[in-house]
Wavefront OBJ file of the C-alpha trace (Angstrom):
o trace
v 7.796 -28.558 -17.897
v 5.010 -30.840 -16.654
v 6.849 -33.813 -18.144
v 10.574 -33.060 -17.938
v 10.836 -31.649 -14.410
v 8.790 -34.415 -12.736
v 10.761 -37.027 -14.669
v 14.004 -35.664 -13.219
v 12.749 -36.547 -9.736
v 10.455 -39.552 -10.183
v 12.480 -41.426 -12.808
v 16.124 -40.466 -12.367
v 16.389 -39.840 -8.607
v 13.738 -42.123 -7.113
v 13.581 -45.022 -9.604
v 17.138 -45.140 -11.002
v 18.812 -43.853 -7.800
v 20.748 -40.943 -9.292
v 22.176 -38.845 -6.459
v 20.537 -35.404 -6.177
v 23.905 -33.625 -6.091
v 25.030 -35.524 -9.198
v 21.893 -34.423 -11.019
v 22.410 -30.878 -9.779
v 25.913 -30.885 -11.278
v 24.619 -32.161 -14.627
v 21.851 -29.533 -14.690
v 24.286 -26.731 -13.896
v 26.750 -27.902 -16.576
v 24.084 -28.287 -19.288
v 22.421 -24.943 -18.693
v 25.756 -23.198 -18.364
v 26.746 -24.389 -21.847
v 23.367 -23.273 -23.165
v 23.741 -19.683 -21.931
v 26.029 -18.493 -24.742
v 23.938 -20.226 -27.405
v 21.014 -18.006 -26.470
v 22.871 -14.835 -27.414
v 23.919 -16.336 -30.742
v 20.390 -17.472 -31.575
v 18.851 -14.110 -30.626
v 21.282 -12.097 -32.750
v 21.046 -14.526 -35.681
v 17.244 -14.519 -35.526
v 17.118 -10.718 -35.633
v 19.480 -10.620 -38.620
v 18.032 -13.512 -40.634
v 16.209 -12.613 -43.862
v 14.414 -15.429 -45.715
v 11.184 -15.742 -47.641
v 9.878 -17.767 -44.691
v 10.629 -14.961 -42.229
v 13.150 -14.424 -39.433
v 11.753 -16.717 -36.734
v 10.111 -19.713 -38.437
v 13.287 -21.320 -39.871
v 14.742 -21.673 -36.363
v 11.528 -23.228 -35.066
v 11.229 -25.643 -38.013
v 14.809 -26.922 -37.583
v 15.260 -26.935 -33.800
v 11.899 -28.032 -32.426
v 11.860 -31.584 -33.902
v 15.315 -32.212 -32.385
v 13.998 -31.004 -29.015
v 10.989 -33.337 -29.267
v 13.117 -36.420 -29.976
v 15.465 -35.457 -27.138
v 12.509 -35.090 -24.744
v 11.180 -38.573 -25.583
v 14.597 -40.158 -25.021
v 15.190 -38.123 -21.859
v 11.926 -39.380 -20.337
v 12.640 -43.020 -21.254
v 15.927 -43.960 -19.540
v 14.376 -47.085 -18.041
v 14.380 -48.599 -21.549
v 18.192 -48.524 -21.544
v 19.162 -48.649 -17.858
v 17.601 -51.575 -15.999
v 17.506 -51.853 -12.234
v 19.310 -55.219 -12.151
v 21.285 -57.381 -14.512
v 20.045 -60.912 -15.338
v 16.994 -60.488 -13.144
v 15.320 -63.674 -11.925
v 11.927 -63.794 -10.243
v 11.958 -64.549 -6.545
v 10.030 -67.439 -4.987
v 6.217 -67.235 -5.189
v 6.355 -64.617 -8.009
v 4.318 -66.858 -10.332
v 1.407 -66.812 -7.845
v 1.056 -62.997 -7.930
v -2.460 -61.879 -8.783
v -3.884 -65.381 -8.362
v -5.089 -67.207 -5.277
v -4.099 -64.860 -2.448
v -4.242 -67.537 0.261
v -1.956 -69.810 -1.733
v 0.482 -66.893 -2.239
v 0.391 -66.112 1.471
v 1.201 -69.707 2.367
v 4.097 -69.689 -0.104
v 5.526 -66.483 1.402
v 5.352 -67.866 4.965
v 7.191 -71.003 3.867
v 9.825 -69.426 1.615
v 10.635 -66.289 3.652
v 10.182 -67.698 7.182
v 7.538 -65.099 8.054
v 6.140 -65.156 11.612
v 3.995 -62.874 13.742
v 7.133 -61.547 15.411
v 8.959 -61.145 12.095
v 6.432 -60.013 9.437
v 9.227 -59.534 6.886
v 11.047 -62.759 7.693
v 14.405 -63.181 5.967
v 13.532 -60.203 3.753
v 14.110 -57.764 6.626
v 17.556 -56.933 5.227
v 16.936 -56.564 1.470
v 20.441 -55.263 0.826
v 21.893 -58.577 1.941
v 19.189 -60.956 0.761
v 18.118 -59.363 -2.524
v 21.210 -57.453 -3.609
v 21.499 -53.857 -4.667
v 20.578 -52.349 -7.994
v 23.147 -52.452 -10.784
v 22.144 -49.394 -12.769
v 25.145 -47.954 -14.625
v 25.286 -44.600 -12.836
v 28.090 -43.159 -14.997
v 26.253 -44.057 -18.180
v 23.009 -42.754 -16.696
v 24.560 -39.373 -15.880
v 26.014 -39.069 -19.401
v 22.644 -40.026 -20.896
v 20.882 -37.468 -18.681
v 23.338 -34.686 -19.544
v 23.273 -35.231 -23.317
v 19.525 -35.181 -23.759
v 18.887 -32.568 -21.089
v 21.298 -30.258 -22.916
v 19.620 -30.999 -26.272
v 16.197 -30.202 -24.803
v 17.337 -26.791 -23.648
v 19.650 -25.989 -26.571
v 17.110 -26.876 -29.272
v 13.911 -26.332 -27.277
v 14.215 -23.431 -24.862
v 16.920 -21.641 -26.850
v 16.673 -22.630 -30.513
v 12.862 -22.656 -30.504
v 11.779 -20.615 -27.486
v 13.698 -17.426 -28.285
v 12.410 -17.055 -31.876
v 8.920 -18.058 -30.727
v 8.850 -15.381 -28.010
v 10.251 -12.810 -30.435
v 7.553 -13.687 -32.961
v 4.845 -12.918 -30.415
v 6.401 -9.537 -29.581
v 6.249 -8.287 -33.164
v 2.774 -9.372 -34.251
v 1.038 -6.140 -33.169
v 1.834 -2.670 -31.776
v -1.612 -1.942 -30.340
v -1.690 -2.099 -26.524
v -5.221 -3.502 -26.264
v -4.560 -6.009 -29.017
v -1.447 -7.141 -27.150
v -3.472 -7.755 -23.994
v -5.805 -9.963 -26.009
v -2.954 -11.639 -27.898
v -0.894 -12.576 -24.843
v -4.059 -13.531 -22.976
v -5.027 -15.953 -25.743
v -1.491 -17.299 -25.922
v -1.470 -17.934 -22.168
v -4.905 -19.598 -22.351
v -3.805 -21.934 -25.131
v -0.561 -22.632 -23.284
v -2.520 -23.656 -20.200
v -4.861 -25.802 -22.307
v -1.725 -27.445 -23.723
v -0.641 -28.213 -20.168
v -3.961 -30.028 -19.715
v -2.826 -32.754 -22.110
v -0.056 -34.276 -19.942
v -2.121 -33.805 -16.787
v -5.166 -35.582 -18.235
v -3.090 -38.382 -19.750
v -1.128 -38.916 -16.549
v -4.361 -39.242 -14.576
v -5.290 -42.134 -16.849
v -1.807 -43.674 -16.793
v -1.555 -43.430 -13.014
v -4.802 -45.347 -12.591
v -3.307 -48.375 -14.349
v 0.464 -47.925 -13.898
v 0.664 -46.427 -10.403
v 3.452 -48.828 -9.392
v 5.524 -48.122 -12.529
v 6.121 -44.367 -12.722
v 9.019 -44.551 -15.258
v 6.702 -46.196 -17.783
v 4.146 -43.433 -17.215
v 6.646 -40.777 -18.263
v 7.861 -42.784 -21.271
v 4.330 -43.042 -22.649
v 3.529 -39.455 -21.722
v 6.573 -38.086 -23.551
v 5.658 -39.869 -26.788
v 2.085 -38.548 -26.751
v 3.188 -35.059 -25.787
v 5.872 -35.090 -28.492
v 3.283 -35.880 -31.190
v 1.094 -33.070 -29.857
v 4.051 -30.679 -30.007
v 4.799 -31.537 -33.641
v 1.179 -30.822 -34.597
v 1.388 -27.460 -32.795
v 4.607 -26.637 -34.677
v 2.931 -27.398 -38.011
v 0.031 -25.117 -37.086
v 2.410 -22.251 -36.272
v 4.515 -22.664 -39.413
v 1.561 -22.769 -41.811
v -1.013 -20.539 -40.103
v 0.909 -17.680 -38.416
v 2.427 -14.930 -40.538
v 5.490 -12.929 -39.555
v 5.646 -9.163 -39.417
v 7.056 -7.443 -42.486
v 9.994 -5.173 -41.714
v 9.371 -1.704 -43.089
v 12.331 0.690 -42.952
v 12.265 4.108 -44.568
v 15.061 5.044 -46.968
v 16.160 7.942 -44.776
v 16.725 5.724 -41.744
v 17.824 2.525 -43.469
v 21.531 3.202 -42.939
v 21.285 3.713 -39.207
v 18.663 1.045 -38.504
v 20.292 -1.800 -40.367
v 20.982 -3.947 -37.315
v 22.636 -6.640 -39.385
v 25.755 -4.468 -39.531
v 25.829 -3.755 -35.782
v 28.170 -6.183 -33.946
v 26.938 -8.179 -30.998
v 28.581 -6.119 -28.234
v 27.146 -2.717 -29.260
v 23.765 -4.329 -29.862
v 23.786 -5.834 -26.352
v 24.930 -2.524 -24.839
v 22.071 -0.674 -26.539
v 19.618 -3.206 -25.128
v 20.955 -2.820 -21.596
v 21.023 0.996 -21.923
v 17.223 0.951 -22.015
v 16.152 2.057 -18.485
v 12.714 0.492 -18.831
v 14.332 -2.830 -19.682
v 16.630 -2.723 -16.657
v 13.592 -2.216 -14.419
v 11.856 -5.049 -16.247
v 14.751 -7.463 -15.606
v 14.821 -6.526 -11.903
v 11.181 -7.560 -11.777
v 11.475 -10.612 -14.037
v 14.323 -12.471 -12.320
v 12.725 -12.962 -8.870
v 9.327 -13.528 -10.499
v 10.764 -16.380 -12.593
v 12.360 -18.026 -9.564
v 9.165 -17.564 -7.530
v 7.196 -19.378 -10.240
v 9.839 -22.074 -10.718
v 10.420 -23.308 -7.162
v 6.932 -24.663 -6.335
v 6.778 -26.660 -9.572
v 10.327 -28.002 -9.040
v 9.607 -29.046 -5.445
v 6.010 -30.251 -5.836
v 6.959 -33.943 -6.144
v 9.215 -33.764 -3.074
v 6.506 -31.925 -1.123
v 3.721 -34.351 -2.077
v 5.759 -37.460 -1.354
v 7.582 -36.506 1.830
v 5.799 -33.573 3.498
v 2.295 -34.800 2.607
v 3.464 -38.422 3.115
v 1.776 -39.880 0.022
v 2.797 -43.319 -1.194
v 1.113 -42.582 -4.524
v 2.595 -39.095 -4.765
v 2.033 -38.929 -8.534
v -1.735 -38.900 -7.961
v -1.498 -35.904 -5.619
v 0.963 -34.139 -7.931
v -1.361 -34.667 -10.884
v -4.344 -33.353 -8.916
v -2.351 -30.334 -7.750
v -1.192 -29.661 -11.304
v -4.777 -29.870 -12.498
v -5.857 -27.278 -9.922
v -2.917 -25.085 -10.968
v -4.001 -25.411 -14.583
v -7.696 -24.694 -13.981
v -6.870 -21.635 -11.891
v -4.512 -20.410 -14.631
v -7.069 -20.804 -17.416
v -9.917 -19.240 -15.440
v -7.732 -16.253 -14.528
v -6.720 -15.345 -18.097
v -9.847 -13.371 -19.007
v -9.996 -11.447 -15.683
v -6.285 -10.677 -15.965
v -6.680 -9.338 -19.505
v -9.685 -7.250 -18.447
v -8.030 -5.856 -15.310
v -4.765 -5.089 -17.107
v -6.684 -2.886 -19.527
v -8.759 -1.208 -16.818
v -6.290 -0.616 -13.982
v -2.929 -1.335 -15.630
v -0.576 -4.312 -15.865
v 1.668 -3.142 -13.043
v -1.112 -2.785 -10.454
v -2.614 -6.154 -11.317
v 0.749 -7.894 -10.986
v 1.505 -6.176 -7.672
v -1.817 -7.368 -6.213
v -1.184 -10.957 -7.309
v 2.347 -10.946 -5.898
v 1.169 -9.730 -2.478
v -1.532 -12.439 -2.387
v 1.087 -15.052 -3.304
v 3.348 -13.906 -0.469
v 0.570 -14.199 2.121
v -0.582 -17.629 0.923
v 2.869 -19.219 0.839
v 3.909 -17.775 4.184
v 0.807 -19.487 5.596
v 1.974 -22.731 3.962
v 5.410 -22.403 5.546
v 3.886 -21.792 8.975
v 1.803 -25.003 8.808
v 3.655 -27.988 10.394
v 4.148 -31.107 8.212
v 1.976 -33.273 10.475
v -0.921 -30.840 10.074
v -0.250 -30.271 6.389
v -0.426 -34.018 5.681
v -4.099 -33.894 6.751
v -4.885 -30.696 4.835
v -4.876 -31.667 1.188
v -7.407 -28.894 0.362
v -4.942 -26.303 1.683
v -2.243 -27.597 -0.677
v -4.726 -27.309 -3.534
v -5.470 -23.712 -2.508
v -1.741 -22.963 -2.599
v -1.539 -24.463 -6.076
v -4.532 -22.387 -7.204
v -2.770 -19.231 -5.996
v 0.398 -20.389 -7.755
v -1.650 -21.026 -10.905
v -3.005 -17.479 -10.938
v 0.533 -16.211 -10.353
v 1.821 -18.449 -13.136
v -0.779 -17.127 -15.593
v 0.117 -13.552 -14.693
v 3.816 -14.449 -15.020
v 3.242 -15.781 -18.526
v 0.902 -13.035 -19.666
v 1.712 -9.666 -18.115
v 5.547 -9.567 -18.358
v 5.445 -10.404 -22.080
v 3.076 -7.498 -22.610
v 5.449 -5.245 -20.670
v 8.430 -6.481 -22.687
v 6.648 -5.743 -25.961
v 6.164 -2.142 -24.785
v 9.855 -1.974 -23.832
v 10.826 -3.126 -27.338
v 8.691 -0.355 -28.866
v 10.482 2.133 -26.612
v 13.842 0.764 -27.760
v 12.799 1.254 -31.390
v 12.087 4.893 -30.557
v 15.517 5.298 -28.916
v 17.629 3.436 -31.492
v 15.567 3.257 -34.695
v 15.729 -0.562 -34.830
v 13.644 -3.483 -33.626
v 15.528 -6.162 -31.679
v 12.907 -8.609 -30.428
v 15.448 -11.446 -30.603
v 18.098 -9.677 -28.527
v 15.591 -8.609 -25.876
v 14.116 -12.080 -25.703
v 17.510 -13.768 -25.456
v 18.716 -11.540 -22.605
v 15.549 -12.353 -20.672
v 15.714 -16.048 -21.576
v 19.333 -16.378 -20.477
v 18.618 -14.510 -17.270
v 15.823 -16.990 -16.570
v 18.207 -19.822 -17.513
v 20.667 -18.664 -14.858
v 17.809 -18.283 -12.386
v 16.636 -21.814 -13.212
v 20.130 -23.163 -12.613
v 19.891 -21.783 -9.092
v 16.292 -22.942 -8.643
v 17.003 -26.423 -9.991
v 20.376 -26.969 -8.352
v 20.241 -25.332 -4.910
v 17.399 -27.471 -3.444
v 19.093 -30.704 -4.553
v 22.440 -29.671 -3.100
v 20.911 -28.686 0.230
v 18.855 -31.882 0.493
v 21.772 -34.206 -0.189
v 24.031 -32.248 2.150
v 21.721 -32.905 5.092
v 21.011 -36.567 4.353
v 18.371 -36.984 1.642
v 17.875 -40.656 0.687
v 16.517 -41.621 -2.709
v 13.078 -43.195 -2.332
v 13.452 -42.990 1.445
v 16.348 -45.468 1.292
v 14.100 -48.197 -0.156
v 14.963 -50.483 -3.059
v 11.495 -50.144 -4.564
v 7.960 -49.001 -3.772
v 6.146 -45.659 -3.922
v 5.975 -45.784 -7.713
v 9.076 -47.946 -8.316
v 7.895 -51.385 -9.455
v 9.302 -54.109 -7.155
v 8.713 -56.734 -9.834
v 10.977 -54.905 -12.276
v 13.477 -53.893 -9.590
v 14.041 -57.150 -7.678
v 11.699 -59.779 -9.160
v 9.081 -59.560 -6.403
v 5.863 -58.335 -8.099
v 3.836 -58.973 -4.925
v 5.774 -56.419 -2.844
v 4.422 -52.884 -2.341
v 7.764 -51.766 -0.967
v 11.130 -53.246 -0.032
v 12.978 -51.156 2.516
v 15.700 -51.884 5.091
v 13.946 -53.681 7.951
v 10.470 -53.514 6.402
v 8.978 -55.295 3.384
v 5.347 -54.684 2.490
v 3.921 -57.881 0.967
v 0.536 -57.992 -0.782
v -1.351 -60.204 -3.179
v -0.505 -58.181 -6.302
v 1.963 -55.411 -5.353
v -0.381 -52.551 -6.242
v -0.232 -49.337 -4.187
v -3.838 -49.758 -3.063
v -3.542 -53.429 -2.110
v -3.872 -54.508 1.530
v -0.789 -55.716 3.362
v -0.677 -59.388 4.309
v 1.666 -59.301 7.335
v 2.571 -57.043 10.254
v 0.737 -53.814 11.089
v -1.677 -53.615 8.177
v -2.086 -49.828 8.585
v 1.605 -48.902 8.680
v 2.854 -46.189 6.321
v 5.269 -46.880 3.497
v 8.862 -46.122 4.588
v 9.707 -44.958 1.046
v 7.939 -41.622 1.650
v 9.788 -40.826 4.875
v 12.708 -38.396 5.207
v 14.412 -36.752 8.179
v 13.019 -33.573 9.732
v 15.951 -31.612 8.315
v 15.160 -32.711 4.762
v 11.487 -31.855 5.286
v 12.483 -28.384 6.465
v 14.546 -27.792 3.312
v 11.669 -28.939 1.111
v 9.224 -26.647 2.926
v 11.550 -23.642 2.724
v 12.115 -24.042 -1.016
v 8.464 -24.874 -1.742
v 6.812 -22.194 0.422
v 9.303 -19.922 2.175
v 11.497 -18.684 -0.669
v 8.575 -18.194 -3.107
v 6.860 -16.053 -0.463
v 9.941 -13.834 -0.169
v 10.630 -13.772 -3.903
v 7.058 -12.724 -4.658
v 7.695 -9.498 -2.735
v 10.904 -8.507 -4.527
v 9.330 -7.630 -7.934
v 6.973 -5.190 -6.203
v 9.797 -2.672 -5.721
v 10.833 -2.249 -9.394
v 7.158 -2.285 -10.347
v 6.520 0.620 -7.983
v 9.736 2.612 -8.261
v 11.388 1.575 -11.533
v 11.004 3.081 -15.016
v 7.505 2.159 -16.157
v 5.811 2.372 -19.533
v 2.199 3.196 -18.751
v -0.547 3.023 -21.409
v -0.306 6.790 -21.789
v 3.477 6.672 -22.282
v 3.128 3.803 -24.747
v 0.618 5.799 -26.780
v 3.138 8.670 -26.954
v 5.846 6.224 -28.078
v 3.671 4.956 -30.932
v 2.780 8.508 -31.999
v 6.456 9.494 -32.113
v 7.280 6.393 -34.154
v 4.494 7.195 -36.586
v 5.751 10.772 -37.000
v 9.279 9.503 -37.692
v 7.959 7.014 -40.240
v 6.055 9.700 -42.153
v 8.802 12.347 -41.805
v 12.381 10.970 -41.580
v 13.638 14.416 -40.506
v 11.319 14.554 -37.487
v 13.269 14.877 -34.216
v 11.496 12.595 -31.726
v 11.274 13.347 -28.026
v 11.637 10.730 -25.290
v 8.219 10.563 -23.535
v 9.857 9.304 -20.313
v 12.823 11.693 -19.931
v 11.486 14.520 -22.101
v 14.839 14.872 -23.903
v 15.266 14.936 -27.708
v 16.309 11.584 -29.173
v 19.440 11.307 -31.301
v 19.514 8.021 -33.173
v 22.869 6.214 -33.160
v 24.695 6.164 -36.485
v 26.168 2.785 -37.289
v 29.549 4.197 -38.304
v 32.704 2.153 -37.780
v 34.212 4.657 -35.365
v 31.066 4.893 -33.236
v 30.570 1.130 -33.222
v 34.153 0.604 -32.069
v 33.557 3.051 -29.227
v 30.395 1.223 -28.186
v 32.436 -1.888 -27.443
v 33.699 -0.177 -24.284
v 32.245 1.510 -21.231
v 32.758 5.156 -20.347
v 35.016 4.216 -17.434
v 37.218 2.064 -19.681
v 37.607 4.874 -22.231
v 38.508 7.397 -19.544
v 41.088 4.995 -18.103
v 42.497 4.344 -21.580
v 42.759 8.087 -22.143
v 44.785 8.504 -18.964
v 47.053 5.607 -19.902
v 47.537 7.096 -23.378
v 48.126 10.573 -21.995
v 45.021 12.009 -23.680
v 42.231 13.885 -21.946
v 38.864 12.752 -23.303
v 35.723 14.830 -22.829
v 33.380 11.860 -22.824
v 29.753 12.269 -21.755
v 28.786 8.593 -21.495
v 26.494 8.429 -24.502
v 27.167 6.698 -27.809
v 29.366 9.296 -29.523
v 29.740 10.420 -33.095
v 32.236 12.615 -34.851
v 35.131 14.142 -32.977
v 34.270 12.577 -29.626
v 34.160 9.079 -31.101
v 37.294 9.683 -33.117
v 39.245 10.821 -30.060
v 37.961 7.812 -28.123
v 39.224 5.517 -30.885
v 42.545 7.124 -31.717
v 45.523 4.794 -32.061
v 47.015 5.452 -28.577
v 43.637 5.074 -26.883
v 42.830 1.896 -28.817
v 46.180 0.431 -27.784
v 45.396 1.230 -24.145
v 41.902 -0.251 -24.503
v 43.416 -3.445 -25.897
v 45.635 -3.758 -22.819
v 42.675 -3.131 -20.488
v 40.498 -5.755 -22.177
v 43.384 -8.239 -22.361
v 43.884 -7.850 -18.607
v 40.199 -8.505 -17.946
v 40.295 -11.552 -20.246
v 43.355 -12.894 -18.428
v 41.594 -12.519 -15.078
v 38.595 -14.458 -16.402
v 40.810 -17.258 -17.725
v 42.706 -17.482 -14.437
v 39.468 -17.600 -12.472
v 38.143 -20.293 -14.801
v 41.284 -22.378 -14.342
v 41.082 -21.962 -10.580
v 37.448 -23.131 -10.558
v 38.264 -26.165 -12.731
v 41.175 -27.125 -10.459
v 38.941 -26.765 -7.395
v 36.274 -28.965 -8.990
v 38.834 -31.621 -9.963
v 40.591 -31.773 -6.597
v 37.544 -31.501 -4.327
v 35.915 -34.737 -5.503
v 32.613 -33.392 -4.231
v 29.359 -33.060 -6.175
v 28.372 -29.906 -4.298
v 31.632 -28.218 -5.283
v 31.237 -29.440 -8.871
v 27.713 -28.010 -9.146
v 28.721 -24.652 -7.682
v 31.758 -24.657 -9.953
v 29.519 -25.088 -12.994
v 27.488 -22.065 -11.882
v 30.655 -19.956 -11.633
v 31.943 -21.269 -14.958
v 28.700 -20.202 -16.649
v 29.233 -16.617 -15.519
v 32.964 -16.697 -16.307
v 32.242 -18.152 -19.749
v 29.879 -15.290 -20.590
v 32.434 -12.662 -19.534
v 35.260 -14.469 -21.344
v 33.298 -14.485 -24.593
v 32.366 -10.828 -24.087
v 36.007 -9.795 -23.657
v 37.132 -11.938 -26.623
v 34.669 -10.163 -28.905
v 35.887 -6.765 -27.708
v 39.557 -7.709 -28.073
v 38.879 -8.988 -31.568
v 37.291 -5.665 -32.465
v 40.294 -3.563 -31.520
v 42.676 -6.061 -33.148
v 40.847 -6.396 -36.486
v 39.353 -2.934 -37.107
v 41.729 -0.266 -38.405
v 41.230 3.078 -36.693
v 40.487 5.857 -39.111
v 39.168 9.340 -38.397
v 35.475 9.902 -39.036
v 35.338 12.307 -41.979
v 31.618 12.035 -42.612
v 30.760 15.206 -40.677
l 1 2 3 4 5 6 7 8 9 10 11 12 13 14 15 16 17 18 19 20 21 22 23 24 25 26 27 28 29 30 31 32 33 34 35 36 37 38 39 40 41 42 43 44 45 46 47 48 49 50 51 52 53 54 55 56 57 58 59 60 61 62 63 64 65 66 67 68 69 70 71 72 73 74 75 76 77 78 79 80 81 82 83 84 85 86 87 88 89 90 91 92 93 94 95 96 97 98 99 100 101 102 103 104 105 106 107 108 109 110 111 112 113 114 115 116 117 118 119 120 121 122 123 124 125 126 127 128 129 130 131 132 133 134 135 136 137 138 139 140 141 142 143 144 145 146 147 148 149 150 151 152 153 154 155 156 157 158 159 160 161 162 163 164 165 166 167 168 169 170 171 172 173 174 175 176 177 178 179 180 181 182 183 184 185 186 187 188 189 190 191 192 193 194 195 196 197 198 199 200 201 202 203 204 205 206 207 208 209 210 211 212 213 214 215 216 217 218 219 220 221 222 223 224 225 226 227 228 229 230 231 232 233 234 235 236 237 238 239 240 241 242 243 244 245 246 247 248 249 250 251 252 253 254 255 256 257 258 259 260 261 262 263 264 265 266 267 268 269 270 271 272 273 274 275 276 277 278 279 280 281 282 283 284 285 286 287 288 289 290 291 292 293 294 295 296 297 298 299 300 301 302 303 304 305 306 307 308 309 310 311 312 313 314 315 316 317 318 319 320 321 322 323 324 325 326 327 328 329 330 331 332 333 334 335 336 337 338 339 340 341 342 343 344 345 346 347 348 349 350 351 352 353 354 355 356 357 358 359 360 361 362 363 364 365 366 367 368 369 370 371 372 373 374 375 376 377 378 379 380 381 382 383 384 385 386 387 388 389 390 391 392 393 394 395 396 397 398 399 400 401 402 403 404 405 406 407 408 409 410 411 412 413 414 415 416 417 418 419 420 421 422 423 424 425 426 427 428 429 430 431 432 433 434 435 436 437 438 439 440 441 442 443 444 445 446 447 448 449 450 451 452 453 454 455 456 457 458 459 460 461 462 463 464 465 466 467 468 469 470 471 472 473 474 475 476 477 478 479 480 481 482 483 484 485 486 487 488 489 490 491 492 493 494 495 496 497 498 499 500 501 502 503 504 505 506 507 508 509 510 511 512 513 514 515 516 517 518 519 520 521 522 523 524 525 526 527 528 529 530 531 532 533 534 535 536 537 538 539 540 541 542 543 544 545 546 547 548 549 550 551 552 553 554 555 556 557 558 559 560 561 562 563 564 565 566 567 568 569 570 571 572 573 574 575 576 577 578 579 580 581 582 583 584 585 586 587 588 589 590 591 592 593 594 595 596 597 598 599 600 601 602 603 604 605 606 607 608 609 610 611 612 613 614 615 616 617 618 619 620 621 622 623 624 625 626 627 628 629 630 631 632 633 634 635 636 637 638 639 640 641 642 643 644 645 646 647 648 649 650 651 652 653 654 655 656 657 658 659 660 661 662 663 664 665 666 667 668 669 670 671 672 673 674 675 676 677 678 679
């Protein structure tokens, strides 16, 4: 994240002049395609049985592809140059030498006077030409490797990796320690790109694309070493299933739709998702907007230096908060700790929103305080929800007799993917709609090397009507002509753009931090006491397969689902759909809404009812296809990047529902309906 997200802004938008709305469309399309893959990986990971385990084979195959894709994604400047057949401009050979001789050359060649400190360079579009970067090729390059990063990294590697952590231990205190250590090591891993970028920025401040190319290679090597450590040093949990429950807990025979329905039937998990979605977006927005905020709201020509410092503060605050968070979560509970952090985050970011840009530009320590608060919130967002999810998975095992770490992880991951589409796309669309200009409308400067861009290595910036000429072109070099204290135009945007950046950086996170408080307070919670009861019931069932467990949350006896063909067919449909099918078939079904067995399931899957269900699902599938076609036509005819990006968001949702209905239609078409005679 500390390499890929900044590169999207600093390299693609600012240096290579990709339009923000175009990038937003590519992001939405890539992540939309990745949504379905997550479900497939989660189900396959749960069902896989190899001598290497269920999770490690996915990590070993997918992670190297993600690493290579990351390196190529962060190095587009190697393939897409700013200009074709670039020739150095006059006086370029004198750069870094005798400054007085260079100054004399500039006055002579560019007709510089006291009244015209930029001379004939005042209109760089006319005198120097525009950049010739292949924007179509750049967008295709961006989309391919961005998709590979998420498909093989976040999905192919991240889902099995998260699931592996969930199943390492059942003990609540051990989980607090485990996820605390994992968060600490994750934050230490974040220190690598931050520390390296500090060094790179000190020597390559005027060439930000090269910084990210070097950083991605080093970080990729570090990632491969971490993968080797996990594969050879971390053991997977052995699946132990008693003979009496093997038939009904063999999840490999449960189709995807019933498995997903069982996951979503877990009330604790629904409360968890209501908390997790706004929390993910709250954590995402400040990191996505930090570069925009540092460069334009704080007005920093060397914005990478401020971003790196802010990231370092974020990291230090995260690492230092891990031990207190683990201690407090054991003493007062995970939910109370998270609620306190969320309220503090809301207050801090509302204060940031209320501070005007002119005042904020002089208050760098306040920005660092905001990043420290965000760092503590980020550590809690990494650490506490995973602990909660592990408890939810134990509760699901009690309810269904099976462990589905992969399915639970993939539902959460895909939810966060959809949230990230919104968080990554919406700010870009809003900014371009109200007049955002890449690099402040300048050809180069503020981290874009003018020597590489236009053949003028002595220029700090080249903007319409203003060219900043120095002896060596470095960001810290003194100007030679005009007002020597003037600010770089490449970090200036309109007030409307600044308002959008401030709202997405401070305002929305402040609001979003409040939303998880409600499910944490009023939703279904698994307290330490409830979790202890869950583990005791599981232990009793393991020692005595005939033991009838009791739900510690509802107090009702638990009836494990039997993975019979009739019952599984029924679980492909909702209660409302079955009741409607019964009316269409002329049968009155006494359906109670739970996964049925025996006569109730048989009546719900009789031939007339199945035929009616097929018509109902086919109608829903047709609606999805029509909506998809309508969205595609709108995207094609609008010729607008904003419409295209929003269309990709809608297509992602439509694609998920289309696949869902196809699986259900296939079930009723391929499975013969036979009465259940097992009872």
